[in-house]
C-alpha positions in Angstrom: 18.1 5.0 -20.5 17.6 8.7 -19.7 14.0 8.0 -18.5 15.3 5.4 -16.0 18.1 7.7 -14.8 15.7 10.7 -14.5 13.2 8.4 -12.6 15.8 7.3 -10.0 17.0 10.9 -9.4 13.4 12.1 -9.0 12.7 9.3 -6.6 15.8 10.1 -4.5 14.8 13.8 -4.4 11.2 12.9 -3.4 12.6 11.1 -0.3 14.2 14.2 1.0 11.6 16.9 0.3 8.4 16.4 2.2 5.3 18.2 0.7 2.8 17.0 3.4 4.6 16.6 6.8 2.4 15.4 9.6 3.3 14.8 13.3 2.0 11.5 14.7 0.2 11.6 18.0 2.2 10.4 21.1 2.5 6.6 21.3 -0.3 5.2 19.3 1.3 2.1 17.5 -0.7 0.5 14.7 0.0 -1.6 11.6 -1.5 -1.6 8.0 -1.2 -4.5 5.6 -1.3 -3.5 2.0 -1.5 -5.5 -1.2 -0.4 -4.1 -4.6 -1.5 -5.0 -8.1 -4.4 -7.2 -7.0 -3.3 -10.9 -7.3 -6.4 -13.0 -6.8 -4.7 -14.8 -3.9 -4.4 -11.6 -1.9 -8.2 -11.5 -1.9 -8.9 -15.2 -1.6 -6.2 -16.0 1.0 -4.8 -12.8 2.4 -8.0 -10.9 3.1 -9.7 -13.7 5.1 -6.6 -14.2 7.2 -6.7 -10.5 8.2 -10.4 -10.8 9.0 -9.7 -13.7 11.4 -7.7 -11.2 13.4 -10.3 -8.4 13.2 -8.3 -6.5 10.6 -8.8 -5.2 7.1 -6.3 -4.5 4.3 -5.7 -1.8 1.8 -5.6 -2.9 -1.9 -3.8 -0.6 -4.3 -5.3 -1.5 -7.7 -4.7 -0.5 -11.3 -7.9 -0.9 -13.4 -6.0 -2.2 -16.4 -4.7 -5.3 -14.4 -8.1 -6.5 -13.2 -8.6 -10.1 -14.3 -5.4 -10.1 -16.3 -2.4 -12.5 -16.1 0.7 -10.7 -14.9 3.3 -13.4 -15.5 3.2 -14.4 -11.9 -0.5 -14.3 -10.9 -4.0 -13.8 -12.1 -5.5 -10.4 -11.3 -8.5 -10.5 -9.1 -12.0 -10.1 -10.7 -14.5 -7.3 -10.4 -16.7 -9.5 -8.2 -13.7 -10.1 -5.8 -13.2 -6.3 -5.6 -16.8 -5.7 -4.7 -16.7 -8.4 -2.1 -13.5 -6.9 -0.5 -15.2 -3.5 -0.5 -18.4 -4.7 1.1 -16.4 -6.6 3.8 -14.6 -3.3 4.8 -11.3 -3.6 3.0 -10.0 -0.4 1.4 -9.8 -0.1 -2.3 -7.0 2.4 -3.2 -5.2 3.7 -6.2 -2.3 3.0 -8.5 -2.1 4.6 -11.9 -4.7 2.9 -14.3 -2.1 1.5 -16.6 0.4 0.9 -13.8 2.8 3.3 -15.4 5.4 4.9 -13.0 4.5 8.4 -11.7 8.0 9.5 -12.5 7.4 8.8 -16.2 4.2 10.9 -16.4 3.8 14.7 -16.8 1.0 16.5 -14.9 -1.6 16.0 -17.6 -0.8 12.3 -18.1 -0.9 11.5 -14.4 -4.2 13.4 -14.1 -5.7 11.2 -16.9 -4.4 8.0 -15.2 -6.0 9.0 -11.9 -9.3 9.9 -13.5 -9.4 6.7 -15.6 -8.8 4.6 -12.5 -11.4 6.4 -10.4 -13.9 6.1 -13.2 -13.3 2.4 -13.5 -13.9 1.6 -9.8 -16.8 4.1 -9.5 -18.5 2.2 -12.3 -18.2 -1.0 -10.2 -19.7 0.7 -7.1 -20.2 4.5 -6.7 -19.3 4.1 -3.0 -15.7 3.0 -3.8 -13.6 6.1 -3.2 -10.0 6.0 -4.1 -8.6 8.2 -1.3 -5.0 6.9 -1.1 -2.3 6.2 -3.6 0.7 4.0 -4.0 3.5 4.7 -6.4 3.7 1.9 -9.0 7.0 0.0 -8.6 7.5 2.1 -5.5 9.1 4.9 -7.6 8.1 8.3 -6.2 8.5 11.6 -8.1 9.6 14.9 -6.7 7.6 16.6 -9.5 4.3 14.6 -9.0 4.2 14.7 -5.2 2.5 18.2 -5.0 0.0 17.0 -7.6 -0.8 13.9 -5.6 -1.4 16.0 -2.5 -4.3 17.6 -4.3 -5.8 14.2 -5.2 -5.1 11.9 -2.3 -4.8 11.8 1.4 -1.6 9.9 1.2 0.9 8.2 -1.2 2.8 5.1 -0.2 6.3 4.1 -1.4 8.4 1.1 -0.7 11.2 2.7 1.4 11.2 0.3 4.5 10.9 1.5 8.0 8.4 2.6 10.6 6.5 5.8 10.1 7.3 7.7 13.3 7.5 11.3 14.7 7.0 13.6 11.7 6.0 11.7 8.6 5.6 12.6 4.9 2.0 11.8 4.0 3.0 11.8 0.3 5.8 9.2 0.7 4.8 6.8 3.5 7.4 4.3 4.4 6.4 0.6 3.7 8.2 -2.6 4.6 8.1 -5.7 2.3 6.1 -8.6 3.6 7.8 -10.8 1.0 9.4 -14.1 1.7 12.6 -13.4 -0.1 13.1 -10.0 1.7 12.1 -10.7 5.4 11.7 -13.5 7.8 9.9 -14.0 11.1 12.7 -12.4 13.1 12.7 -9.3 10.9 8.9 -9.0 11.3 9.3 -9.2 15.1 12.0 -6.5 15.1 9.8 -4.1 13.1 6.9 -4.7 15.5 9.2 -4.1 18.5 10.3 -0.8 16.9 6.7 0.1 16.2 5.8 -0.4 19.9 8.8 1.4 21.2 8.3 4.4 19.0 4.5 4.5 19.0 4.7 4.6 15.2 2.8 3.3 12.2 4.1 0.2 10.5 3.0 -0.5 6.9 3.6 -3.8 5.2 3.3 -4.3 1.4 3.1 -7.4 -0.6 1.4 -9.1 -3.6 0.4 -12.7 -3.9 -0.3 -14.9 -0.8 0.4 -18.6 -1.8 2.5 -21.5 -0.4 5.1 -20.9 -3.2 4.9 -17.2 -3.7 6.3 -15.1 -6.6 9.4 -13.1 -5.9 7.0 -10.3 -4.8 4.7 -12.3 -2.6 4.5 -14.0 0.8 3.5 -17.4 2.1 0.4 -17.7 4.3 2.7 -18.8 7.1 4.7 -15.5 6.9 1.5 -13.5 6.9 0.1 -15.5 9.8 3.3 -14.8 11.8 2.9 -11.0 11.1 -0.7 -11.1 12.2 0.1 -13.0 15.4 3.0 -10.6 16.1 0.5 -7.7 16.0 -2.0 -9.6 18.2 0.6 -10.5 20.8 1.6 -6.8 21.1 -1.9 -5.4 21.0 -1.1 -3.4 17.9 -4.3 -2.5 16.0 -4.6 -3.8 12.4 -6.1 -0.9 10.4 -6.5 0.2 6.7 -4.4 3.1 5.5 -7.6 5.2 5.5 -8.4 4.3 9.1 -4.8 5.0 10.2 -5.0 8.5 8.7 -8.3 9.1 10.5 -6.7 8.1 13.8 -3.7 10.4 13.3 -5.9 13.3 12.2 -4.4 13.5 8.8 
């Protein structure tokens, strides 16, 4: 119980104290599609859909989940990860065990990061885990400074468009999840992105016709991709977005 309360408090504090503020350039709207925890359908269905629109996704992976059954989906295989990497998708970092950053002290988080990096480096030495996403979206005021030394960015699950001055160690991210958003909500986020010149990040998990409570249908993903295309909003990985904003 105390761990859960402490984690929630740390997460709330993390939202209010930026450790890596960065001002976005004037009016350069863009969108990133990210998939967490590596369901095989995100690779087999989601990635090809992005490619049809000239885009690539960012996959935040935990080495311990590769090829494993989660209760909702089968984790993608090592071969699928290599294919994603070679097709230009970004392989990015969770903790290796998928433990929450808020539950780890400095030494434990360092071990998790090193174990995850070692796992993917063994698959292909050209895979560089440059960006991080907080497992379960739970940030930590104590671990944010540590993550700054290890990653270019860290992404949470606080919805909204990243605009004006952003916190690189707690990027906002909006659910692309059927139970949480519909086509109208997607359009509103894109309109805000265009109006503000901001950076919209979506996160999701599986991509199937009957998704888990954490996933989206192909039709919802297709709508989001069409919405970007209609507004000429570039679809970029998190790594490419950071390059564009000079972070």
